[in-house]
Gaussian input, Z-matrix of N, CA and C with variables (Angstrom, degrees):
# hf/3-21g

backbone

0 1
 N
 C     1     B1
 C     2     B2     1     A1
 N     3     B3     2     A2     1     D1
 C     4     B4     3     A3     2     D2
 C     5     B5     4     A4     3     D3
 N     6     B6     5     A5     4     D4
 C     7     B7     6     A6     5     D5
 C     8     B8     7     A7     6     D6
 N     9     B9     8     A8     7     D7
 C    10    B10     9     A9     8     D8
 C    11    B11    10    A10     9     D9
 N    12    B12    11    A11    10    D10
 C    13    B13    12    A12    11    D11
 C    14    B14    13    A13    12    D12
 N    15    B15    14    A14    13    D13
 C    16    B16    15    A15    14    D14
 C    17    B17    16    A16    15    D15
 N    18    B18    17    A17    16    D16
 C    19    B19    18    A18    17    D17
 C    20    B20    19    A19    18    D18
 N    21    B21    20    A20    19    D19
 C    22    B22    21    A21    20    D20
 C    23    B23    22    A22    21    D21
 N    24    B24    23    A23    22    D22
 C    25    B25    24    A24    23    D23
 C    26    B26    25    A25    24    D24
 N    27    B27    26    A26    25    D25
 C    28    B28    27    A27    26    D26
 C    29    B29    28    A28    27    D27
 N    30    B30    29    A29    28    D28
 C    31    B31    30    A30    29    D29
 C    32    B32    31    A31    30    D30
 N    33    B33    32    A32    31    D31
 C    34    B34    33    A33    32    D32
 C    35    B35    34    A34    33    D33
 N    36    B36    35    A35    34    D34
 C    37    B37    36    A36    35    D35
 C    38    B38    37    A37    36    D36
 N    39    B39    38    A38    37    D37
 C    40    B40    39    A39    38    D38
 C    41    B41    40    A40    39    D39
 N    42    B42    41    A41    40    D40
 C    43    B43    42    A42    41    D41
 C    44    B44    43    A43    42    D42
 N    45    B45    44    A44    43    D43
 C    46    B46    45    A45    44    D44
 C    47    B47    46    A46    45    D45
 N    48    B48    47    A47    46    D46
 C    49    B49    48    A48    47    D47
 C    50    B50    49    A49    48    D48
 N    51    B51    50    A50    49    D49
 C    52    B52    51    A51    50    D50
 C    53    B53    52    A52    51    D51
 N    54    B54    53    A53    52    D52
 C    55    B55    54    A54    53    D53
 C    56    B56    55    A55    54    D54
 N    57    B57    56    A56    55    D55
 C    58    B58    57    A57    56    D56
 C    59    B59    58    A58    57    D57
 N    60    B60    59    A59    58    D58
 C    61    B61    60    A60    59    D59
 C    62    B62    61    A61    60    D60
 N    63    B63    62    A62    61    D61
 C    64    B64    63    A63    62    D62
 C    65    B65    64    A64    63    D63
 N    66    B66    65    A65    64    D64
 C    67    B67    66    A66    65    D65
 C    68    B68    67    A67    66    D66
 N    69    B69    68    A68    67    D67
 C    70    B70    69    A69    68    D68
 C    71    B71    70    A70    69    D69
 N    72    B72    71    A71    70    D70
 C    73    B73    72    A72    71    D71
 C    74    B74    73    A73    72    D72
 N    75    B75    74    A74    73    D73
 C    76    B76    75    A75    74    D74
 C    77    B77    76    A76    75    D75
 N    78    B78    77    A77    76    D76
 C    79    B79    78    A78    77    D77
 C    80    B80    79    A79    78    D78
 N    81    B81    80    A80    79    D79
 C    82    B82    81    A81    80    D80
 C    83    B83    82    A82    81    D81
 N    84    B84    83    A83    82    D82
 C    85    B85    84    A84    83    D83
 C    86    B86    85    A85    84    D84
 N    87    B87    86    A86    85    D85
 C    88    B88    87    A87    86    D86
 C    89    B89    88    A88    87    D87
 N    90    B90    89    A89    88    D88
 C    91    B91    90    A90    89    D89
 C    92    B92    91    A91    90    D90
 N    93    B93    92    A92    91    D91
 C    94    B94    93    A93    92    D92
 C    95    B95    94    A94    93    D93
 N    96    B96    95    A95    94    D94
 C    97    B97    96    A96    95    D95
 C    98    B98    97    A97    96    D96
 N    99    B99    98    A98    97    D97
 C   100   B100    99    A99    98    D98
 C   101   B101   100   A100    99    D99
 N   102   B102   101   A101   100   D100
 C   103   B103   102   A102   101   D101
 C   104   B104   103   A103   102   D102
 N   105   B105   104   A104   103   D103
 C   106   B106   105   A105   104   D104
 C   107   B107   106   A106   105   D105
 N   108   B108   107   A107   106   D106
 C   109   B109   108   A108   107   D107
 C   110   B110   109   A109   108   D108
 N   111   B111   110   A110   109   D109
 C   112   B112   111   A111   110   D110
 C   113   B113   112   A112   111   D111
 N   114   B114   113   A113   112   D112
 C   115   B115   114   A114   113   D113
 C   116   B116   115   A115   114   D114
 N   117   B117   116   A116   115   D115
 C   118   B118   117   A117   116   D116
 C   119   B119   118   A118   117   D117
 N   120   B120   119   A119   118   D118
 C   121   B121   120   A120   119   D119
 C   122   B122   121   A121   120   D120
 N   123   B123   122   A122   121   D121
 C   124   B124   123   A123   122   D122
 C   125   B125   124   A124   123   D123
 N   126   B126   125   A125   124   D124
 C   127   B127   126   A126   125   D125
 C   128   B128   127   A127   126   D126
 N   129   B129   128   A128   127   D127
 C   130   B130   129   A129   128   D128
 C   131   B131   130   A130   129   D129
 N   132   B132   131   A131   130   D130
 C   133   B133   132   A132   131   D131
 C   134   B134   133   A133   132   D132
 N   135   B135   134   A134   133   D133
 C   136   B136   135   A135   134   D134
 C   137   B137   136   A136   135   D135
 N   138   B138   137   A137   136   D136
 C   139   B139   138   A138   137   D137
 C   140   B140   139   A139   138   D138
 N   141   B141   140   A140   139   D139
 C   142   B142   141   A141   140   D140
 C   143   B143   142   A142   141   D141
 N   144   B144   143   A143   142   D142
 C   145   B145   144   A144   143   D143
 C   146   B146   145   A145   144   D144
 N   147   B147   146   A146   145   D145
 C   148   B148   147   A147   146   D146
 C   149   B149   148   A148   147   D147
 N   150   B150   149   A149   148   D148
 C   151   B151   150   A150   149   D149
 C   152   B152   151   A151   150   D150
 N   153   B153   152   A152   151   D151
 C   154   B154   153   A153   152   D152
 C   155   B155   154   A154   153   D153
 N   156   B156   155   A155   154   D154
 C   157   B157   156   A156   155   D155
 C   158   B158   157   A157   156   D156
 N   159   B159   158   A158   157   D157
 C   160   B160   159   A159   158   D158
 C   161   B161   160   A160   159   D159
 N   162   B162   161   A161   160   D160
 C   163   B163   162   A162   161   D161
 C   164   B164   163   A163   162   D162
 N   165   B165   164   A164   163   D163
 C   166   B166   165   A165   164   D164
 C   167   B167   166   A166   165   D165
 N   168   B168   167   A167   166   D166
 C   169   B169   168   A168   167   D167
 C   170   B170   169   A169   168   D168
 N   171   B171   170   A170   169   D169
 C   172   B172   171   A171   170   D170
 C   173   B173   172   A172   171   D171
 N   174   B174   173   A173   172   D172
 C   175   B175   174   A174   173   D173
 C   176   B176   175   A175   174   D174
 N   177   B177   176   A176   175   D175
 C   178   B178   177   A177   176   D176
 C   179   B179   178   A178   177   D177
 N   180   B180   179   A179   178   D178
 C   181   B181   180   A180   179   D179
 C   182   B182   181   A181   180   D180
 N   183   B183   182   A182   181   D181
 C   184   B184   183   A183   182   D182
 C   185   B185   184   A184   183   D183
 N   186   B186   185   A185   184   D184
 C   187   B187   186   A186   185   D185
 C   188   B188   187   A187   186   D186
 N   189   B189   188   A188   187   D187
 C   190   B190   189   A189   188   D188
 C   191   B191   190   A190   189   D189
 N   192   B192   191   A191   190   D190
 C   193   B193   192   A192   191   D191
 C   194   B194   193   A193   192   D192
 N   195   B195   194   A194   193   D193
 C   196   B196   195   A195   194   D194
 C   197   B197   196   A196   195   D195
 N   198   B198   197   A197   196   D196
 C   199   B199   198   A198   197   D197
 C   200   B200   199   A199   198   D198
 N   201   B201   200   A200   199   D199
 C   202   B202   201   A201   200   D200
 C   203   B203   202   A202   201   D201
 N   204   B204   203   A203   202   D202
 C   205   B205   204   A204   203   D203
 C   206   B206   205   A205   204   D204
 N   207   B207   206   A206   205   D205
 C   208   B208   207   A207   206   D206
 C   209   B209   208   A208   207   D207
 N   210   B210   209   A209   208   D208
 C   211   B211   210   A210   209   D209
 C   212   B212   211   A211   210   D210
 N   213   B213   212   A212   211   D211
 C   214   B214   213   A213   212   D212
 C   215   B215   214   A214   213   D213
 N   216   B216   215   A215   214   D214
 C   217   B217   216   A216   215   D215
 C   218   B218   217   A217   216   D216
 N   219   B219   218   A218   217   D217
 C   220   B220   219   A219   218   D218
 C   221   B221   220   A220   219   D219
 N   222   B222   221   A221   220   D220
 C   223   B223   222   A222   221   D221
 C   224   B224   223   A223   222   D222
 N   225   B225   224   A224   223   D223
 C   226   B226   225   A225   224   D224
 C   227   B227   226   A226   225   D225
 N   228   B228   227   A227   226   D226
 C   229   B229   228   A228   227   D227
 C   230   B230   229   A229   228   D228
 N   231   B231   230   A230   229   D229
 C   232   B232   231   A231   230   D230
 C   233   B233   232   A232   231   D231
 N   234   B234   233   A233   232   D232
 C   235   B235   234   A234   233   D233
 C   236   B236   235   A235   234   D234
 N   237   B237   236   A236   235   D235
 C   238   B238   237   A237   236   D236
 C   239   B239   238   A238   237   D237
 N   240   B240   239   A239   238   D238
 C   241   B241   240   A240   239   D239
 C   242   B242   241   A241   240   D240
 N   243   B243   242   A242   241   D241
 C   244   B244   243   A243   242   D242
 C   245   B245   244   A244   243   D243
 N   246   B246   245   A245   244   D244
 C   247   B247   246   A246   245   D245
 C   248   B248   247   A247   246   D246
 N   249   B249   248   A248   247   D247
 C   250   B250   249   A249   248   D248
 C   251   B251   250   A250   249   D249
 N   252   B252   251   A251   250   D250
 C   253   B253   252   A252   251   D251
 C   254   B254   253   A253   252   D252
 N   255   B255   254   A254   253   D253
 C   256   B256   255   A255   254   D254
 C   257   B257   256   A256   255   D255
 N   258   B258   257   A257   256   D256
 C   259   B259   258   A258   257   D257
 C   260   B260   259   A259   258   D258
 N   261   B261   260   A260   259   D259
 C   262   B262   261   A261   260   D260
 C   263   B263   262   A262   261   D261
 N   264   B264   263   A263   262   D262
 C   265   B265   264   A264   263   D263
 C   266   B266   265   A265   264   D264
 N   267   B267   266   A266   265   D265
 C   268   B268   267   A267   266   D266
 C   269   B269   268   A268   267   D267
 N   270   B270   269   A269   268   D268
 C   271   B271   270   A270   269   D269
 C   272   B272   271   A271   270   D270
 N   273   B273   272   A272   271   D271
 C   274   B274   273   A273   272   D272
 C   275   B275   274   A274   273   D273
 N   276   B276   275   A275   274   D274
 C   277   B277   276   A276   275   D275
 C   278   B278   277   A277   276   D276
 N   279   B279   278   A278   277   D277
 C   280   B280   279   A279   278   D278
 C   281   B281   280   A280   279   D279
 N   282   B282   281   A281   280   D280
 C   283   B283   282   A282   281   D281
 C   284   B284   283   A283   282   D282
 N   285   B285   284   A284   283   D283
 C   286   B286   285   A285   284   D284
 C   287   B287   286   A286   285   D285
 N   288   B288   287   A287   286   D286
 C   289   B289   288   A288   287   D287
 C   290   B290   289   A289   288   D288
 N   291   B291   290   A290   289   D289
 C   292   B292   291   A291   290   D290
 C   293   B293   292   A292   291   D291
 N   294   B294   293   A293   292   D292
 C   295   B295   294   A294   293   D293
 C   296   B296   295   A295   294   D294
 N   297   B297   296   A296   295   D295
 C   298   B298   297   A297   296   D296
 C   299   B299   298   A298   297   D297
 N   300   B300   299   A299   298   D298
 C   301   B301   300   A300   299   D299
 C   302   B302   301   A301   300   D300
 N   303   B303   302   A302   301   D301
 C   304   B304   303   A303   302   D302
 C   305   B305   304   A304   303   D303
 N   306   B306   305   A305   304   D304
 C   307   B307   306   A306   305   D305
 C   308   B308   307   A307   306   D306
 N   309   B309   308   A308   307   D307
 C   310   B310   309   A309   308   D308
 C   311   B311   310   A310   309   D309
 N   312   B312   311   A311   310   D310
 C   313   B313   312   A312   311   D311
 C   314   B314   313   A313   312   D312
 N   315   B315   314   A314   313   D313
 C   316   B316   315   A315   314   D314
 C   317   B317   316   A316   315   D315
 N   318   B318   317   A317   316   D316
 C   319   B319   318   A318   317   D317
 C   320   B320   319   A319   318   D318
 N   321   B321   320   A320   319   D319
 C   322   B322   321   A321   320   D320
 C   323   B323   322   A322   321   D321
 N   324   B324   323   A323   322   D322
 C   325   B325   324   A324   323   D323
 C   326   B326   325   A325   324   D324
 N   327   B327   326   A326   325   D325
 C   328   B328   327   A327   326   D326
 C   329   B329   328   A328   327   D327
 N   330   B330   329   A329   328   D328
 C   331   B331   330   A330   329   D329
 C   332   B332   331   A331   330   D330
 N   333   B333   332   A332   331   D331
 C   334   B334   333   A333   332   D332
 C   335   B335   334   A334   333   D333
 N   336   B336   335   A335   334   D334
 C   337   B337   336   A336   335   D335
 C   338   B338   337   A337   336   D336
 N   339   B339   338   A338   337   D337
 C   340   B340   339   A339   338   D338
 C   341   B341   340   A340   339   D339

   B1=1.4568
   B2=1.5246
   B3=1.3283
   B4=1.4583
   B5=1.5220
   B6=1.3183
   B7=1.4576
   B8=1.5206
   B9=1.3264
   B10=1.4468
   B11=1.5266
   B12=1.3199
   B13=1.4498
   B14=1.5138
   B15=1.3357
   B16=1.4668
   B17=1.5243
   B18=1.3180
   B19=1.4638
   B20=1.5187
   B21=1.3270
   B22=1.4537
   B23=1.5127
   B24=1.3302
   B25=1.4559
   B26=1.5168
   B27=1.3181
   B28=1.4562
   B29=1.5073
   B30=1.3108
   B31=1.4621
   B32=1.5256
   B33=1.3205
   B34=1.4557
   B35=1.5177
   B36=1.3083
   B37=1.4576
   B38=1.5208
   B39=1.3024
   B40=1.4551
   B41=1.5264
   B42=1.3301
   B43=1.4523
   B44=1.5089
   B45=1.3114
   B46=1.4527
   B47=1.5149
   B48=1.3270
   B49=1.4525
   B50=1.5250
   B51=1.2982
   B52=1.4581
   B53=1.5174
   B54=1.3163
   B55=1.4551
   B56=1.5107
   B57=1.3117
   B58=1.4564
   B59=1.5230
   B60=1.3039
   B61=1.4555
   B62=1.5156
   B63=1.3076
   B64=1.4671
   B65=1.5198
   B66=1.3129
   B67=1.4612
   B68=1.5141
   B69=1.3174
   B70=1.4632
   B71=1.5193
   B72=1.3063
   B73=1.4542
   B74=1.5150
   B75=1.3256
   B76=1.4576
   B77=1.5084
   B78=1.3276
   B79=1.4580
   B80=1.5279
   B81=1.3263
   B82=1.4617
   B83=1.5111
   B84=1.3216
   B85=1.4555
   B86=1.5196
   B87=1.3420
   B88=1.4644
   B89=1.5214
   B90=1.3288
   B91=1.4626
   B92=1.5219
   B93=1.3321
   B94=1.4523
   B95=1.5262
   B96=1.3060
   B97=1.4554
   B98=1.5220
   B99=1.3229
   B100=1.4581
   B101=1.5288
   B102=1.2947
   B103=1.4565
   B104=1.5224
   B105=1.3042
   B106=1.4618
   B107=1.5280
   B108=1.3159
   B109=1.4582
   B110=1.5205
   B111=1.2958
   B112=1.4604
   B113=1.5182
   B114=1.3168
   B115=1.4644
   B116=1.5163
   B117=1.3191
   B118=1.4560
   B119=1.5303
   B120=1.3092
   B121=1.4680
   B122=1.5162
   B123=1.3227
   B124=1.4529
   B125=1.5103
   B126=1.3279
   B127=1.4610
   B128=1.5197
   B129=1.3249
   B130=1.4514
   B131=1.5407
   B132=1.3132
   B133=1.4521
   B134=1.5239
   B135=1.3368
   B136=1.4571
   B137=1.5213
   B138=1.3227
   B139=1.4465
   B140=1.5135
   B141=1.3152
   B142=1.4671
   B143=1.5264
   B144=1.3231
   B145=1.4624
   B146=1.5105
   B147=1.3238
   B148=1.4567
   B149=1.5213
   B150=1.3356
   B151=1.4578
   B152=1.5166
   B153=1.3393
   B154=1.4691
   B155=1.5166
   B156=1.3132
   B157=1.4642
   B158=1.5211
   B159=1.3426
   B160=1.4653
   B161=1.5286
   B162=1.3255
   B163=1.4622
   B164=1.5242
   B165=1.3201
   B166=1.4660
   B167=1.5211
   B168=1.3260
   B169=1.4565
   B170=1.5218
   B171=1.3067
   B172=1.4597
   B173=1.5170
   B174=1.3178
   B175=1.4547
   B176=1.5174
   B177=1.3259
   B178=1.4562
   B179=1.5220
   B180=1.2849
   B181=1.4557
   B182=1.5248
   B183=1.3153
   B184=1.4571
   B185=1.5252
   B186=1.3251
   B187=1.4640
   B188=1.5279
   B189=1.3456
   B190=1.4593
   B191=1.5339
   B192=1.3227
   B193=1.4779
   B194=1.5181
   B195=1.3043
   B196=1.4584
   B197=1.5093
   B198=1.3380
   B199=1.4592
   B200=1.5266
   B201=1.3241
   B202=1.4605
   B203=1.5258
   B204=1.3023
   B205=1.4556
   B206=1.5190
   B207=1.3253
   B208=1.4559
   B209=1.5255
   B210=1.3213
   B211=1.4678
   B212=1.5176
   B213=1.3111
   B214=1.4619
   B215=1.5259
   B216=1.3025
   B217=1.4529
   B218=1.5190
   B219=1.3232
   B220=1.4625
   B221=1.5248
   B222=1.3217
   B223=1.4664
   B224=1.5220
   B225=1.3291
   B226=1.4672
   B227=1.5182
   B228=1.3217
   B229=1.4655
   B230=1.5363
   B231=1.3181
   B232=1.4531
   B233=1.5229
   B234=1.3151
   B235=1.4477
   B236=1.5291
   B237=1.3231
   B238=1.4591
   B239=1.5261
   B240=1.3157
   B241=1.4603
   B242=1.5221
   B243=1.3169
   B244=1.4618
   B245=1.5185
   B246=1.3091
   B247=1.4621
   B248=1.5182
   B249=1.3151
   B250=1.4626
   B251=1.5236
   B252=1.3145
   B253=1.4720
   B254=1.5245
   B255=1.2900
   B256=1.4635
   B257=1.5194
   B258=1.3326
   B259=1.4595
   B260=1.5240
   B261=1.3207
   B262=1.4718
   B263=1.5312
   B264=1.3164
   B265=1.4637
   B266=1.5276
   B267=1.3207
   B268=1.4680
   B269=1.5287
   B270=1.3133
   B271=1.4590
   B272=1.5220
   B273=1.3151
   B274=1.4655
   B275=1.5239
   B276=1.3179
   B277=1.4618
   B278=1.5219
   B279=1.3102
   B280=1.4527
   B281=1.5253
   B282=1.3305
   B283=1.4625
   B284=1.5239
   B285=1.3204
   B286=1.4590
   B287=1.5213
   B288=1.3078
   B289=1.4659
   B290=1.5181
   B291=1.3207
   B292=1.4612
   B293=1.5218
   B294=1.3126
   B295=1.4540
   B296=1.5198
   B297=1.3314
   B298=1.4682
   B299=1.5262
   B300=1.2980
   B301=1.4513
   B302=1.5198
   B303=1.2552
   B304=1.4568
   B305=1.5208
   B306=1.3272
   B307=1.4543
   B308=1.5192
   B309=1.3398
   B310=1.4473
   B311=1.5274
   B312=1.3206
   B313=1.4434
   B314=1.5207
   B315=1.3174
   B316=1.4648
   B317=1.5240
   B318=1.3142
   B319=1.4593
   B320=1.5133
   B321=1.3187
   B322=1.4611
   B323=1.5285
   B324=1.3097
   B325=1.4660
   B326=1.5302
   B327=1.3129
   B328=1.4708
   B329=1.5218
   B330=1.3030
   B331=1.4600
   B332=1.5181
   B333=1.3283
   B334=1.4644
   B335=1.5235
   B336=1.3073
   B337=1.4556
   B338=1.5272
   B339=1.3315
   B340=1.4723
   B341=1.5267
   A1=109.59
   A2=115.36
   A3=120.66
   A4=109.64
   A5=115.23
   A6=119.68
   A7=109.42
   A8=115.94
   A9=123.49
   A10=106.76
   A11=116.28
   A12=120.70
   A13=109.32
   A14=114.73
   A15=120.17
   A16=110.12
   A17=114.74
   A18=121.48
   A19=108.61
   A20=115.13
   A21=119.86
   A22=114.98
   A23=116.61
   A24=118.84
   A25=111.09
   A26=115.11
   A27=119.83
   A28=110.97
   A29=114.41
   A30=121.79
   A31=108.64
   A32=115.65
   A33=120.79
   A34=108.55
   A35=116.68
   A36=120.17
   A37=110.74
   A38=115.25
   A39=121.14
   A40=109.90
   A41=116.11
   A42=121.55
   A43=113.98
   A44=116.76
   A45=121.76
   A46=113.05
   A47=115.15
   A48=121.60
   A49=110.49
   A50=114.96
   A51=122.81
   A52=108.45
   A53=115.97
   A54=120.83
   A55=108.66
   A56=114.90
   A57=120.87
   A58=109.42
   A59=115.22
   A60=121.39
   A61=109.89
   A62=115.13
   A63=121.75
   A64=106.45
   A65=116.57
   A66=120.50
   A67=107.93
   A68=115.41
   A69=120.44
   A70=109.81
   A71=115.96
   A72=121.67
   A73=108.82
   A74=114.84
   A75=120.12
   A76=114.38
   A77=117.66
   A78=121.06
   A79=108.09
   A80=114.67
   A81=120.41
   A82=109.54
   A83=115.46
   A84=120.19
   A85=112.24
   A86=116.74
   A87=121.66
   A88=113.57
   A89=117.46
   A90=120.26
   A91=113.05
   A92=116.65
   A93=120.34
   A94=112.23
   A95=114.70
   A96=121.74
   A97=107.45
   A98=115.21
   A99=120.08
   A100=107.96
   A101=115.06
   A102=121.66
   A103=109.62
   A104=115.43
   A105=121.51
   A106=108.85
   A107=115.23
   A108=123.28
   A109=108.34
   A110=114.48
   A111=118.75
   A112=109.36
   A113=114.47
   A114=120.37
   A115=108.28
   A116=114.39
   A117=120.98
   A118=109.25
   A119=117.99
   A120=120.46
   A121=112.04
   A122=116.07
   A123=120.97
   A124=115.26
   A125=117.01
   A126=120.22
   A127=110.80
   A128=115.18
   A129=120.03
   A130=110.23
   A131=114.32
   A132=119.46
   A133=109.09
   A134=116.30
   A135=119.83
   A136=110.33
   A137=115.45
   A138=120.48
   A139=111.25
   A140=115.32
   A141=121.46
   A142=109.79
   A143=116.41
   A144=121.53
   A145=108.74
   A146=115.53
   A147=119.38
   A148=109.33
   A149=114.37
   A150=120.48
   A151=106.47
   A152=115.78
   A153=118.55
   A154=110.95
   A155=115.56
   A156=119.96
   A157=112.26
   A158=117.16
   A159=119.83
   A160=110.97
   A161=116.74
   A162=123.09
   A163=112.60
   A164=116.19
   A165=120.78
   A166=108.62
   A167=114.75
   A168=120.76
   A169=109.54
   A170=115.14
   A171=121.47
   A172=108.02
   A173=116.52
   A174=122.18
   A175=106.56
   A176=117.27
   A177=119.63
   A178=116.19
   A179=118.14
   A180=117.12
   A181=110.99
   A182=114.68
   A183=120.42
   A184=112.05
   A185=116.20
   A186=117.72
   A187=111.90
   A188=116.71
   A189=120.91
   A190=113.10
   A191=116.36
   A192=119.34
   A193=110.31
   A194=113.76
   A195=119.47
   A196=113.23
   A197=117.39
   A198=120.66
   A199=112.17
   A200=116.86
   A201=121.92
   A202=109.78
   A203=115.96
   A204=120.16
   A205=109.25
   A206=115.28
   A207=121.45
   A208=109.17
   A209=114.94
   A210=120.68
   A211=108.53
   A212=116.03
   A213=119.53
   A214=109.95
   A215=115.24
   A216=123.22
   A217=106.38
   A218=115.53
   A219=119.46
   A220=111.96
   A221=116.52
   A222=119.63
   A223=111.46
   A224=115.86
   A225=120.76
   A226=112.42
   A227=116.78
   A228=121.21
   A229=111.19
   A230=115.42
   A231=120.58
   A232=111.07
   A233=115.25
   A234=123.22
   A235=106.68
   A236=115.76
   A237=120.28
   A238=110.78
   A239=114.40
   A240=121.79
   A241=106.94
   A242=115.53
   A243=121.19
   A244=108.27
   A245=115.73
   A246=120.80
   A247=108.78
   A248=115.91
   A249=122.12
   A250=109.84
   A251=115.54
   A252=121.80
   A253=110.69
   A254=116.47
   A255=121.22
   A256=111.29
   A257=113.79
   A258=122.18
   A259=108.82
   A260=117.74
   A261=119.17
   A262=112.60
   A263=117.35
   A264=119.88
   A265=113.51
   A266=117.28
   A267=121.14
   A268=111.39
   A269=117.30
   A270=120.86
   A271=109.71
   A272=116.06
   A273=121.47
   A274=108.88
   A275=114.51
   A276=120.33
   A277=106.53
   A278=116.13
   A279=121.85
   A280=109.54
   A281=114.84
   A282=121.81
   A283=110.25
   A284=116.47
   A285=120.08
   A286=108.22
   A287=114.31
   A288=121.04
   A289=108.36
   A290=115.81
   A291=121.71
   A292=109.66
   A293=116.35
   A294=122.45
   A295=109.25
   A296=120.83
   A297=122.67
   A298=111.85
   A299=120.59
   A300=126.82
   A301=110.21
   A302=117.95
   A303=122.27
   A304=109.58
   A305=116.63
   A306=122.15
   A307=110.18
   A308=114.03
   A309=122.72
   A310=109.81
   A311=115.22
   A312=120.18
   A313=109.86
   A314=115.58
   A315=120.46
   A316=112.43
   A317=116.78
   A318=120.88
   A319=113.67
   A320=115.10
   A321=122.13
   A322=107.93
   A323=115.87
   A324=120.94
   A325=110.49
   A326=114.72
   A327=121.86
   A328=107.78
   A329=115.93
   A330=121.31
   A331=108.49
   A332=115.10
   A333=120.74
   A334=108.03
   A335=115.88
   A336=120.44
   A337=110.23
   A338=114.36
   A339=119.79
   A340=111.15
   D1=125.46
   D2=-179.83
   D3=-76.07
   D4=134.93
   D5=178.90
   D6=-150.87
   D7=140.97
   D8=171.54
   D9=-127.34
   D10=130.24
   D11=-177.39
   D12=-129.99
   D13=117.90
   D14=178.09
   D15=-89.17
   D16=153.15
   D17=174.32
   D18=-155.16
   D19=171.17
   D20=176.31
   D21=101.87
   D22=-5.37
   D23=177.51
   D24=-72.40
   D25=172.62
   D26=179.22
   D27=161.30
   D28=-163.93
   D29=-179.83
   D30=-101.56
   D31=129.80
   D32=-179.70
   D33=-140.47
   D34=150.50
   D35=177.65
   D36=-79.18
   D37=155.43
   D38=176.56
   D39=-54.46
   D40=134.59
   D41=-176.87
   D42=92.81
   D43=-10.00
   D44=-178.62
   D45=-82.33
   D46=-177.30
   D47=-177.59
   D48=-130.77
   D49=153.06
   D50=171.90
   D51=-143.22
   D52=149.14
   D53=170.52
   D54=-119.61
   D55=116.66
   D56=176.93
   D57=-88.87
   D58=145.28
   D59=177.34
   D60=-120.28
   D61=150.06
   D62=175.60
   D63=-135.23
   D64=112.50
   D65=177.68
   D66=-99.25
   D67=132.96
   D68=-177.19
   D69=-113.16
   D70=151.12
   D71=176.52
   D72=-150.45
   D73=157.70
   D74=177.21
   D75=89.40
   D76=-1.13
   D77=175.86
   D78=-157.62
   D79=167.71
   D80=-178.23
   D81=-88.42
   D82=115.78
   D83=-177.32
   D84=-64.73
   D85=-27.93
   D86=-173.23
   D87=-50.62
   D88=-33.41
   D89=-171.56
   D90=-103.72
   D91=9.37
   D92=-174.23
   D93=-109.27
   D94=149.35
   D95=165.16
   D96=-94.32
   D97=131.85
   D98=176.87
   D99=-110.53
   D100=126.27
   D101=-179.79
   D102=-114.41
   D103=135.60
   D104=172.71
   D105=-96.13
   D106=131.49
   D107=175.76
   D108=-121.30
   D109=165.48
   D110=171.07
   D111=-144.15
   D112=155.73
   D113=177.43
   D114=-139.15
   D115=114.54
   D116=177.31
   D117=-87.47
   D118=157.57
   D119=179.92
   D120=-54.55
   D121=128.15
   D122=177.30
   D123=76.28
   D124=6.07
   D125=-178.53
   D126=-121.55
   D127=163.65
   D128=178.31
   D129=-77.06
   D130=156.25
   D131=175.64
   D132=-68.57
   D133=136.91
   D134=-178.28
   D135=-133.78
   D136=150.03
   D137=178.21
   D138=-75.50
   D139=143.00
   D140=-179.34
   D141=-109.96
   D142=-55.08
   D143=-177.66
   D144=-163.50
   D145=157.72
   D146=175.84
   D147=-140.04
   D148=157.40
   D149=174.24
   D150=-132.02
   D151=124.11
   D152=-174.68
   D153=-93.80
   D154=-175.67
   D155=-172.33
   D156=-70.66
   D157=-15.28
   D158=174.44
   D159=-92.09
   D160=7.39
   D161=-179.23
   D162=70.33
   D163=21.21
   D164=174.22
   D165=-82.59
   D166=129.30
   D167=-177.81
   D168=-103.94
   D169=133.99
   D170=174.01
   D171=-121.94
   D172=124.17
   D173=173.96
   D174=-103.54
   D175=129.45
   D176=-161.31
   D177=-79.71
   D178=-34.54
   D179=-176.16
   D180=-134.70
   D181=161.88
   D182=-179.27
   D183=-61.19
   D184=-27.55
   D185=-177.19
   D186=-69.50
   D187=-18.52
   D188=179.06
   D189=-101.23
   D190=-27.10
   D191=-174.89
   D192=-62.62
   D193=137.78
   D194=-177.62
   D195=85.25
   D196=-12.83
   D197=178.78
   D198=-116.54
   D199=-39.43
   D200=-175.94
   D201=-113.58
   D202=145.33
   D203=170.36
   D204=-151.58
   D205=154.24
   D206=-179.17
   D207=-112.73
   D208=154.57
   D209=176.12
   D210=-152.15
   D211=168.74
   D212=-178.61
   D213=-144.35
   D214=154.38
   D215=173.14
   D216=-133.63
   D217=94.85
   D218=-175.13
   D219=-61.95
   D220=-34.17
   D221=-178.09
   D222=-63.27
   D223=-28.79
   D224=-179.90
   D225=-101.25
   D226=1.33
   D227=-176.65
   D228=56.67
   D229=40.50
   D230=-175.30
   D231=-124.49
   D232=145.22
   D233=171.99
   D234=-130.30
   D235=145.55
   D236=-174.02
   D237=-128.18
   D238=152.83
   D239=169.42
   D240=-127.60
   D241=110.25
   D242=177.13
   D243=-90.51
   D244=124.62
   D245=-177.59
   D246=-122.77
   D247=119.60
   D248=179.99
   D249=-117.79
   D250=164.61
   D251=178.13
   D252=49.48
   D253=48.21
   D254=-175.89
   D255=-65.32
   D256=146.75
   D257=-178.99
   D258=-122.46
   D259=157.78
   D260=177.87
   D261=-55.21
   D262=-33.01
   D263=179.95
   D264=-72.00
   D265=-5.65
   D266=173.32
   D267=-83.01
   D268=-4.14
   D269=178.22
   D270=-61.45
   D271=123.53
   D272=-175.75
   D273=-176.09
   D274=171.42
   D275=166.90
   D276=-92.50
   D277=129.75
   D278=-177.45
   D279=-106.75
   D280=134.62
   D281=-176.15
   D282=-124.74
   D283=148.87
   D284=167.36
   D285=-110.13
   D286=147.18
   D287=-178.59
   D288=-135.77
   D289=135.33
   D290=178.48
   D291=-101.83
   D292=147.19
   D293=171.89
   D294=-155.61
   D295=118.21
   D296=-14.06
   D297=-78.82
   D298=165.98
   D299=-12.34
   D300=-75.15
   D301=170.80
   D302=-174.78
   D303=-87.50
   D304=83.06
   D305=-177.58
   D306=-132.09
   D307=148.70
   D308=177.94
   D309=-113.96
   D310=151.43
   D311=167.04
   D312=-82.76
   D313=178.64
   D314=-175.93
   D315=-88.68
   D316=-12.11
   D317=176.89
   D318=96.75
   D319=154.99
   D320=175.32
   D321=-137.05
   D322=135.53
   D323=-174.86
   D324=-82.46
   D325=131.87
   D326=172.28
   D327=-118.93
   D328=125.29
   D329=178.64
   D330=-124.76
   D331=124.75
   D332=-179.29
   D333=-113.09
   D334=119.35
   D335=-179.31
   D336=-91.02
   D337=149.81
   D338=-178.04
   D339=-72.72

C-alpha cells in the first residue's frame, strides 16, 4: 500500500525555521520525484520545491529561493523540506507528492506568527 506521511509542521515565530519530513512506503523512492506543495487558507495549492531521482532540487518561485530547499534520503525513504526565514505568509498546509506513483500525503500544518 502506497503511503506518504508528512510531519514536522507546527507553530513558529517569524524568522524561524522548520524542517518538514515526508516518509514514503509501498514503493521505491529511488525512481520518484517528490514535490512539496502548500495550500494557504482561501488559496489554490501551489508547488514549492521538488527533488528528483537524480537529487536535483528545483525551487519554484523567487519567494522561496534562498529560504526553502528540498532533500532526500532514499535509504531512509525520507524526503525533507527545510524552511528558513519563515514569514507569516508561509502559513499553510504543506503536502508532499510522489510521481511515480501519483500519490499525495495528508499534509502538515505550518503556522508562522508575526
